[in-house]
C-alpha positions, 0 to 999 in steps of 0.5 A: 086262243085268248089274247092277254091284254093289259093297260098302263095308265098315266098322265105321261106329261112327259114320258120318262125312261122310268115309264118306258122301263115299265112299258118294255117289261110289261110288253114282254108279258102280255100279247097286247099292251095298251098305254092309256093317257089319262087327263089328271084334273089336279095337274095342269099339263105341259103337253096336250093329250095329243102331244103326249100320245105322239111322244109315247108312240115315238118312244115305244115304236120298237115294241110292236104289241104296244098301242097308245090311247087316251081316255076321259072316264073311268079306267075300268070302263076303258079296260072293259071297252078293249077287253083288258083284264089287267092294269099295270101300275109302276111304283118308284118307292114305298111312298107311291104304294099308299096312293096306288092302293086307294086307286086299286081298291076303288077300281076293284070295287067298280069292276071285280074282273080287272086285276091290278099288278104293281111293278117296281121301276128299275133302280136306275129310274126310281128317282125320276118323275115327269114333274122333276124332269120338267123342272130341271128342263126349264133351267136348260140342264141336261135331261138325256139320262131321264127321257128319250131324245124326242122328249128332250127336244119337245121340252126344249121347244116348249120351254123356249116358247115361254 
């Protein structure tokens, strides 16, 4: 039997409950789910790639079919490397769709064997973004509704050093 494999890419700087929502729901639909941390060249990261991977692993350790990777290159090449047929992209709002559509079109042109699925984030998380969480955390506000405890602690440590 052929295993179904999917990839959820992102910068995850840091992982939020919105990301976890998409990961949990996707993990129930594929035999293997690969969370791939990509370096976003247009954003300066708060956490290193390794720190992000550790935060994700801790946050999704209850999901036995989820693996965490990083990749520096084309996402479709990573999909080929691990044999994934599907890319899953989370959408918070209609405004996300235009950007995602451009990425999907480029990925399809580069590799017609990989399909992209869009999944709407649950309404309770639709307003959460990593950048907003980091901004709120810098002011030492309560972020417990937005990120798991391990991420709260990592943000507190990161911003107390500054």
